[in-house]
N, C-alpha and C positions, 0 to 999 in steps of 0.2 A: 522609493520605488521598491518593488517586490522584485526580485532576482527569479529567474526561472526555476533554481533549484528550489528555492522556496513552493512556488507555483506547484512543481511536480509533487513535492513532500505532502503539501496541506491537501493537495487531489486524492492522495495514496493515502493520507489517512483519513479521511472522510467518507472515501470509498470501502475501507477495511473496515470504519465503524456501524457504515451500514450494512457491509457483509455480517460483519460477527454479530450486529444485531440480529441479523433474518437466518442465521445458521441456529442461534440460540432460540428465538421464538419459533419458527415455523416448521425446524426439523428437528426427528430425534436423534442428532446425532450428541453424541459426548461434549464435554465443556473442553476436552483437550483438543475435539476439532476447530471448536471456535477460537480457542487460544492459537491453535496452528495459524489459521486463515487471518487472524490479526497482525500476527506476527511476519507472516510472510508478503501479506498485500501491505501493511501499512508501516514495516520497516526494511525486508530483502528488496523488494521490487522498486521501491522508489531511490536504492543506491544504485540497480542495475541500470534502471533508467536514467539517472544522472550519468553516468558512468558511460552509458551507449553514448548518450549527446554530447559528452563531452569532448569525445573520441571522435564525434560525428565534425562536430566542431572543429578539428582542429585541423581538417587536413588542406 
């Protein structure tokens, strides 16, 4: 069985990959912007969401 945390992480990683590809291929932004999007959406956002869901579930 897949845990909620793993589903959140996989969802955000897939979204980060799609956004990173879209930014790279469809815009004229520098590669640093694409890397920043990958890091924020693929690493930081899932941590924040999982921490929020953990805190909300412990009430």
